N, C-alpha and C positions, 0 to 999 in steps of 0.2 A: 504494500500500500504506500503510495506517495501522497503526502499531505502538503498543500501549499500553505504559506503563512496566513493568507486571508481565510482559508478554510478553517484553520485552527482558531482564529479569532471568532469566527461565526459560531463555532461549537463551544466557545468559552473554554478551550483547552490551552490557551496561551495568553500571555500579556506581554506588552512591548513597552520599552522606555526608549524614546528616540533621543538624539543628541540635544543637549541642553546648554545654553549659555555659551555656545561656540566651543564647547569642550569636545574631546575626542579620546580615542585610545583607552577604552574602558577595560579594566581588569578586575575580576572578582577576587578579592584578597582575603576576606574573612566572613564566615557565616556563623552567626550566633543563634542557634535554634532555641535556646532558652528564652531569649527576648524577641524572637521572631524578626531579627534584623539581618540584613546582608550588606556588607560594606564594599563599595566600589571605589577603586582608585582610577583617576583619569587625569588629563592634563589640567593642572591648576585647581582641581576640585577633588573632594572626598564626598561620596554620597552614602547616605544610610537609607536603605530601602526596606519596605515592609515585605516580608517573605510571603505573606498571604496574597499580596497583590502589588507587584512592583510598579504598576502604572499609577498608583496613588502618588501625588506630588511628594518627592523625596525631601528629607532633611539634607542639607548640604553645607559644606564648609569650603569657602573660597580661600585658596592658598597659592597665590601667584608669586613669582619672583619679582624683585624690584627692577625698575627700568635700567639701572646701571648694570646689574648682573646679566640681564637679557642682552644688553648691547655688547658686553664683553664676550658673551657666548657667540654672537654673530661675528665679531671681529676675529674669533678663533676659527672661523670657517665652518661653523655648524649651521644646520638648516633652521631658519627661524620658526617654521611651523612644526616640524617633526622632532626637533631636538632642544631648542632654546625655550623651554618652558619647565614648569615643575611637574613632572610626571610622577604621580604618587605610585609607589611600588611596594610599600610596606604598611600594613595595618595589622597590628597585633593587640590582643587584649592584655594590658599590663596587670590590672587587678579588677576588682568589682566596679570600680568607678572610673578608671582611666583607660583610654586607648593610646597606643604609641604609634605614630605615623611617620613615614619617611618618604621623601621624594628626591628626584634627580637634581632639582634646583638649578637647572640650566648648566649642567656639568659642574655643579658644586653641591653635592648632596647635603640635604638638611633634614632634621628630625625635630619633632615636638610632641607634646601630650595634648590630648583633648579629652573632655569628660562627657559623660551622659548622666550626670547627677540629677536627681529629682528636684534639687533646689536651684537648678540652673535657670537664670532669668536673662542671660545674655552673655557677654564676654567680660571676664574679670581677670585682672592681672594679679596673680599670686605666685607663690613659690611652691613647687611640688615638695611635699613633706619628705618623701624618701625616694630612692631610686636614682637612676641616671649615673653617668660617669662621675668619678670622684671629683668633688669641687665644682661641679657644673650645676647651675640653677636653671629652671625651666619656667615658662609661663603656663599657667593653668587655664587653658582656653576651653570654654564650656560648649558642649553640644546638648540640646534639649533632651530631657528624659523621654523615653519612648512611651511612657504611660501618662505623661502630663498633657495638658491642653495648650498647644502653641499654634501660631499660624502655620499652615501647611507649607508655605513658601519661605519659611524662616531661613535666612542665610547668615552665617557667621563668617567673619573674615579674620584670618590669622595674620597679625602684623609680621612683616618680614624679619624685623629685628628680634623677634621672640623665638627664633629657631636656633637649634644647636647643630653642630657639624654632624653630618651623616656618613662620614667616611668609615668604611668597614661595616656599614649597616645597609647601605643602598648603593647600587652601581651608579657611575657617573652618567652613562648613556642609557636612554630609554630603550635602546635596541638590545641591550644586554640584560638577561634575566637576573633578578634578585630573588633569592628564596630565603625565608626566615622562619624562626620558631621561637616562641617565648615560653620559658619554663623557669619557675621560681624567681620571677622578675629579672631574669637574665635573657638577653637577646642573642640567639645563635643565627648567624647569617652566612650565606655563601655568595660572595660578590666579587666584583673587580674594584680595587681600591685606589686606582689612579686614573688620571685623565686619558692616558694613552692606552688603557686597557691591556697592560702588560703584567700586572700583579694581581693574579687571582688568589683568593684566600677564603678560608673558612674561619669565621671570627666568633668569639663570645665577648660581649660587651655589657655594660650597664650594671655589672655586679659590684660587690664590695672589693673584689680583687682586681688587679690590673687586667686589661684585655688580654685574651689568649687567641692565638692565630695559628694557621698552618705554617710550615717552614717556608720562608720567603724565597722565591726564585729557585725552588727545588723541583725540577721537572719530574722527579720520581714520585712526588706527591700529587702535584696538579700540573698538567701540561695543556694549556689553552683550553680549559674546560668550559662547557656550557651547562650551567646548573639548572636542574629541572624540578626536583621535589625533595622534601625533607620530612622525616617522620620519626617520632619517638616510639620505640617498640621495647616493652619489657622482656627480660630474658628468664627471670625466675621470680619467686615470691619476694626475694630480697631487692629492695629498690636501688641498692648500690650497684646492681648488675644492669640497670637500665641503660640503653644505648640509643644514640641518635644516628639514624641512617640517612645518608645523602645519595641521591641518584643524579648522575651526570654523564655526559660523554666528553671525551677528550682526545687529543691527538696522541698517537703512539708511534714511536720510531719502529719501522718495519724493515729490519734487515738492511738498513742503509739505503733502501731503494726509494725512500720517500715517506711521507706521513699519511697514515690512515686514521680513520675515526674508530674508536672503540667505546663500548658502553660500560659504565662502571657503577658499582654500589660500594660506597665507603661508609665507615662508621667510626664514632668516637664514644667514649664513655661520658655519660651525662655529668659525672662528678670529676672529670678530668680537670685538674688544677694546674697543669703544665709540669714541666720537668725541671731538672737541674742542669747547670752548665750549658751543654750544647742545645738544650731545648727549654731554656728559660722563657716563660710566657709563650710557649708553643705546645701544641698537643703532644702528649706522650703515649696516646692510645690509638692514634689514627692508623687504620689499615683499610685496604680496598681490594676488590676482586672484580673480575670481568663478568659481565652478563652476556650470555650467548643466546641468540635467537637466529636459527638458520633452517634451511631446507636442503634436503639431499635428493638429487635426481636419480634416474635409473642407473647411471654409470657410477654412482657413489660420490660424485663431486658435490661438495658442500658449498652452498652460497649463503653468506651471512647478511643479515639485516643489521648493519653496524651502528646506525645512528639512532640512539634512544631519543624519542621525541616527547614522551609523556609517561607518567606512572600513576597508577591508582592503587592504593592500599585498601583492600577489603578486609575489614575486621570480622573475626569470627567469635564464637562464644568464648574461646580461649584467646585472650588478648595477646598472648605470647606467640600465637601461630596464625598471623594474618596471611592472606593470599595476596601476592604481588602480581599485578597486571602491568606488563610493560608494552608500550607502543613503540615500534621500531620502524625505520625506513631505510631505504638504500637508494643510491643514485649511481649504481655501477653501470658499466657498459653493457652488461648482459641484459638486465631488465631493471625497471624502476617500479617501486611499489612500497607497500606498507604491510606490516605483520604485527600480530599480537601474540605474545607468549606469556604464560603464567608460571610463577615460581612459588615454591614453598619455603617458609622460613627455616624449616628443619634442614633442607638442602643447603641453604645459605650459611647456616651456622656450621654445618659440617665442613664446608669449604674454608670458613674462617678459622676453624680448628685444625686445618690440614697444613701441608707444607707451604713455606714461603717461597717466593720466586727469587732466583739469582740470575741476573743478566750478565752474560759473559761473551767474550769474543767480539771481533769487528762486525759481525752480523747481528749483534744485539740479541743473541739467542737466549731464550728463557729456559732455565733449568731449575729443578727443585733444589732448594738450599740444603747442602749436605753437612754444614757445620753445626756447632753446638748452639742450641736455642737457649738464651738466658732465662733465668727465673726472676720474677714471675713471667709467664709467657707473654710476649708482646701483644698488646690489645686487650689484656685482662684488666678489669676494673678493680680499683682498690676498695677494700672493705666488703667485697662481694663474697660469693660462694667459695671461690678458689683462693682468695687472699684476705681472709677475715682479719688478719693482724696488721695489715697495711692500711692505714686510714687515709692516705693521700698519695697521689702520683709522685709527689715530691720525695716520697720515701723509696721510690724505685731505684735500683742500682744504676750507675752510669751506663753499664753495658746494655741495659734495656733501652735507654734513650738512643744510644748509638745505633742499635739494631733497627729500631723503628725508623730512624732518620734515613737509613740506607736500604731497608727492605720492607717498605709498606705494602707491597703487592703480594697477593696470594698466588701460588703456582696454578692451582686448579681453577677453572672457570665455573660459574654457576649455570647449569643447564636448566631449561624449562621442564616442567612436569612431563614425563614420558618422552622427553627430548623431541617434542613436536611443537610446531606452531599451532596455535588455536585458530587463528583467522589470518588470511593472507589476501591482499589485493595487489594485483600485478598489472602494469600497463593500463591503468585507468586514467580517465581525464581529471581525476581529483586526487588529493592526498589527505590522508587522515591525520589530523593535528592534535586532537584531544580525546581522552577516554574517561568515562565515569561508569561505575558498576553498582548495581543494586541486587541484593540477594532476596528472592521472592519465594515465599512458601505457597505452593499450589496444591491442588487436590491430590496429585499423584507424585509429589516430591518437591524438592527444593531446587530452584534454578537461579543461575546468575544471568541477569539481563544487562547487556552492555549498551552504552550510548556512546557513539563514535562521532565526534565533530570533524568536519572537513574544511578544506581551504576554499570551498565554494559556498559555505554557509548552510550546509545541510547537516542533519543529525540522523544517523542510522541507528535503528533499534534492533538488537540481535540478542537471541538467547542461546545458551549453551546446553546441548543435550548429551547425556552420557550414552556411550555405546557399549555393546556386549564385550568388546575386547579391552575394556578399561579406558579407552580413549574418549575424546569428546568431539562433537561436531557442532557447527554453527547452524542456527535456524534464523533466517532473515525475516523480521517481522514487519518493519515499515521504515520509510525514510521521510523525514520532515524537513520542509523548507523553513528554516528558523527565521530568516530575514527576508524582507521584500526584495532586496537586491543581493546578488551573490557577493559575499564578503568573507574572508577567512575568520574562523572562530579562534579567538585568542585564549579564552579560558572557560572552564565549565565547573560547576559545583552541583552536587546532587544532595538532596535532602530526603532521606528515607522517611523521616518523621512527617514531613509535609507532603511527601509524594510529589516533589517538584524538581525540575532540572533548570538550573540558571545558566545562561549562556551569554558570553560577552564577545563583542567585536569592536572594531574601530568605529562602527556606526551606531552602536547602541547596545541595549540589554534586552534579552528575551527570557521569559519564564514559560516553561512547558510542563504540562502535567505528564507524569510518567506513564499514564494510561488514559486513553479516551476510547473506551470499548465500543461506543456507539458507532464508530466508523466502520466496524466490521459487518454492518448490515443488520437486518431485522429478522433473521431466521436463525434457528438453533444451529443448523449445519454451517452457516457462514461463521458463526461465533466459534464453533468447534474447530473448523478448518484453519482459523487464524492462528491457533495454538499459542496465544498470548498468555503467559503465566498470570498476568494481572486480571484476566477477564474470564467469565464463565456465563453460561446461559441459565437464567434464574426462572425460566418458564414463560417469561414474557418478553425479555430483552437481554441483550448482551451487556453485562454490567460488571462492576468491580467484584472480584472474588476475595472474600475474607475467610481465613482458615477457621476462625471461631464462630462462624455463622452456623447456627443450629436450625435454620429453617429447612424447607424441603430441599432435596438433593439438587445440588448445582451440577450442571452438565459441563464437564471439562476433561480434556485428555490432551495434555501438552506433549507427551512423549510420542504418541501415535496420531492424534488428531483425527480419529476415525468417526465420522458422523453416523455411520451405519450402526454402530453400537451405542453411541451417546444420544443420538437424536432419532430414535425409531419413529417412523411415520412421516419423516420430513424428506425422504428421498423420492420426491414426486418427479417423474420424468415427463415434464410437460413444458413444451416450448412456449405455451401461452402465458407463463408466469411473467416473462419480461414484457415491459411496455414497448410497443412497437413504435419506432421512429421512422418517418418517411424521409427519404433522401432522393434528390433529383440531380441528374448530371447530364451533360451534353457529350455526345460522341466526340472523342478526341481530347476531352478535358481530364482532369484528375479529381479523385474523390478519396476521402479518408473516413473510415468507419471506426470510431473510437471504442475501445474496450479496456477497462481498467479493473482487473480482478481485485477482490477484497483481500485475498490471501496471496502471499508471495511464494507459496509452495505449490500452487496448482499448475497443471499444464493446460494450455489454452488450445482449443480447436475451433475452426470456423466451418460452419455447415451452411450450405446454400440450398434453397428450394426455389426452382424456377416457377414463374407465375402460372404456367399452364400445366403443372404437374404437382402431385403430392409427394413425389419422391424427394428425399433429402440426401445430399452427397457432401462429402468432405471437400472443402476447397483445395484445389491443387495450386501450389505456389510456384511462381516462375519469375522471370525478370520483369514482368508487367504487374503481377499481383504479389505483393510482398507483405509478410506478417512482421510487425514491429512489436516492441514492448508495450505500445499504447494502442494498438489496433491493427486494422487492415488497410493497406494503401493500394489503390488502383492508380498506376502511373498514367495510363492512357485507357480511357473507357471505350468499350465496344457495346453495341446494342444488345448483344447476347449476354452481357454481364448483368442484365436486369434480373432481379429475383429477391427473395427474402433471405437475409443473412443472419445467422445466429452465432453469437460468440459464446462458446460452451466451455466451461471449466470442468476439469476432471481431476479428482483426487480420491484415492481409496475407493474407486468405483462409484463415487458419488458425483453425479452430473448436475450442473446448475447453469442455467442460461443467464448470463450477465447482461447481454445487450441483444436487441433484435432490430434489424433495419430492413425496411422495404425500399430497395434501390430500384429506381426507374431511370433508364438511360434513354434519352431522346436522340434520334439521329439528326443529322444536320438539317434535313428538309423540315422535320417537325419543329426544330428550334427556329427555323426561318419564319414560321407562322407568326411568332411573337416579336422577332427582331425586325422583320421587314426586309432582311437582307437576302441576297441571292445565295443559294446553297453553294458551298465550296467543298472541295475534297478534304476530308478530315486529315489533320496532321497525324503523322505516325513517326516514331523515332527512327524507323528503318528508311524513312524518306527525307533525308536532310535537305533535299532541294525545296522542301516546303518553305524553308526560311530564305530562299534566294530572293535577292533584290528587296530585302527588308520586309518580306511577307510576315503578317501577323497570324497568331493562332485564330482559327475560325470562331466566330460568334463570341468574341471576347466580352461584349456588352452583356450577353445573356449569362455568361459565367460569372461576371461580377455581381449580377443580381443574385445568382445562386449562392454566392459566398456570404451574403447577409442573411442571418437567420430571420425567419418570419416573412421575408419577401416572397419566398417561393415554397410555402408550406404545402401547397397543393396547386393544381392547375388553376383553381378558382382564385388563387392569390394574385394572379395577373389581372383579373377583371377590374378590381376597384381602381386601378391606375388608368383605366380607359373609360371611365363612367360618364361624366356629366351629360354630354350631348350625343354621345356616340353609341347609344344602346344597340342600334342596328348593326354597327360595326362589330361590336362584341359578339353578337349572335352569329354574325357571318364568320367571325374567327372561330367560334366554337364549331360551326358546321364544317368549316374547312379542316379543323383539327380532327373531328370525328371521321370524316371521309379519309383523311390521310392515315389515321390509325387503322381503319378497316383495310385499306390497301396494304399497309405494313403487315398486319396480321395474316392476310391471305398469302402474301409473299413469304412470310416466315414459316407458315404451315407447310407450304409446298417445298421448302428447302430443309425443313427440320430433320427429316430422316437422314438426309445426306450430310448435314453440317453439324449436327448436335455434338457428335463425338469429337470433332475437331475443335469446336468452340470450348467444350469442357476441358480438353487437353490444354488449351491456351490458359484457362483459368487456373 
């Protein structure tokens, strides 16, 4: 099923927030489900939107840079529109009352606090009681409480002079991703820390201790990375074992033949306080491993999707064992495409507990490290399960710090579950850019539903079905046009609590319901065949399925989608169910019969019944009659193409007529009755001479009338246009038309036995 943006609005399945105040480049940065708010960072603005309906006028904070800073940015050669503004890239919840926000500041990053206190009446200049870098004071800028009564268009402006340096917290350029995480009033960030984007680092700031960062200019740690996601994942019941995982891609030397991109997962201990001597104020627990997502052809050659694009962490009942969904792409010479692989945390931990890598030789060959591993094992957290007597990383021996500095990479890569890709798109006219996942409990099991954002502004909805061999397969459910015009999707956030998907682009924000079961039709079979885990037939309509619903049995079969077992009595093989549409065409012109099945899994057949017989035959496709994803195309019409056409969908032996057309093709002479033109030889692609000397297609005027719905709903539709004083002319036209039809019928009957087979073969 393909849903247009306007169709979703009509069914109240989506809400849209269009560009405001000349702002642009919208990124969804924080979702607060407890307060029903979602925070958007944009150029010079921070927006707070109602998660129940984002189209309600948002609360907003205006945060531009000063004119002097903007002018300096322009003089540095940066683009005034796309770079010389304050692009907000960090919004984190600092505590119950404050948010911490950062922006690029026209290539001079800045940060500050805002509040959503219930006592807020406007903007007040105070000092933040706690937090921030040592010795730094902040302005306490207020944003209205979400449950208070304020004007809906309330706008607060942050004074430029009340911001602090954002270096190490937000990247200088809006084109470089900044990822961040707030824990215990400390900000963890992965950013570029300089104007020229040469110093990439993982930082911890805002704590009581001095800032901690990754080893500077050490390509063994980070080599031109692109940061994508950050997530805190516990490892045991002991909070000292908690780790922060970073997902990124970076350049990797490949045998001296050049640089290729590799996907990484890195981690640090949340209680890492830095090391001694060589790693003072630097991470002493940082390790990383390679994420592999590849396909193998029949010859055994493995092709890697090397560029990690996005990551979604799906939490399970055991918070220590989330499922990692990775979205990858490749731009190799063999093919271009996207792939999704899933990983288990158990497999990732096994790799991090395995051998370290040792790079040797002029070819930069990676081998397992064979030397002595110092104690405690590099990457182990102090005070945790394995080192209960070490309270800080500063207690680690110097050899541990030296080892981490030179051997942060693990030897073994992390392979996806079953070492298979889950979803793959190759040589398509779009690229998948973002991924979100929701786990849904259906009547016959639990399913993961994937929402994939593309660079053309569409969202694909896919579910994953288990197979008998332990593997999984994708089931395409629908594709949604999220924006009115094609535009790359920049970010997506999913709320399982609200059952909503929030999507951002440079053009605006869209809110989509995770399910809109009504689009699957008004029959039990259509609902069942859709196989959407969110939906079931309740006896009257296709509606949302709730596992705790104790009403009468809901009809749902996601794994098989067989309406013959779920919807007994609905398999009526009647062509009369579909509403018949009348379609007219002129010999030599083109006609398109639209057919859009409700389910993406059905097979489509076209059946034709000639007007003078009751026999129905399957349409034979050729270069002139072509079946497309959206219907049946007649490139050049012939008189013998007339008939009743049925678009029939088949799945599990269940047949359903989606569309029914009565196609009537007029020959040139018949069309001349209405146009008043002399008959011409019909154009045919096999006769290019038809276009010689600027010749036009025959009866173009009549075809133009046909292209406008309602003008030619039937033969009588031509009559009102010739009414006022020419009643006799109309009657004469009708007589001439009837006489011509009778001559045509007699001629057709005399030739039918000789030409019917040939005509059918052409079709």
